[in-house]
Steps between C-alpha positions, in 0.01 A plus 500: 500500500798479265554137608163372374580507123842346571353217707228431241749500211736274692227250586374490142849459351587240766204279409542548124868406516427212736234360267725522196797348677282228652396391151864506393604299806296207373714484187854582612731551791485838672841662523628827638394709198136545614628620838717765336225622267240504775730707722537748215125509435402555863776757553396685183142518630629633832720760330219611270272584792765653727746656255454852636645393835819348352725794587342578836468152645748248358447261791135472401607373155737247656195376692313473167783294355495265800122458466546427128758232578271342761204493258706345222656240729161407644375432147811298421473279809128451449559389142784272611267338753250434221771344289595260777153357553577166338151359549340798326748483213437127459124545475534795263735312266291184502181696429665695219633187331194280567681259730844489340805656663871477423767481766701774328210745494413420859863556606514834323177629650565381857879540506530151648787265422433207269494255792253714695276550197495129415429410862211749516351379172542135605309575820224655291483178298408322822215746559376520141514208255729554206807395308853622433688482175826631363585679181838613382623717787182526708270302727125551487233423756147457375218499750171341393250701705549850371 
């Protein structure tokens, strides 16, 4: 019976943190900091609910720490997989900018090299009509049907 509030709190915090980090993933690269903070958050929840057993069952708290690490890493890898979905990022960027996308922005969001990003965007030009043009230090692709 003591596990029910812990499980509910963990599920709620997991989805709240995941939603916030998912929104942040769209704007920037996810590093190791969210993993560290999520481990602390989940472990703090565990300790709050089971603090009275700290002195009697230390192994139980080690288990809680391991579960906290697993939860945080699962969030991290899920968010990393979202970041790598190049097709999704392309459509999101093109929709946000009404058909115009820069190679530099696309490289930053997808973590592709310049050659890979240009190749991907050139392939998209074959699928969707558009033009490319250069400005000082950047190349832009503008797709007509967006």
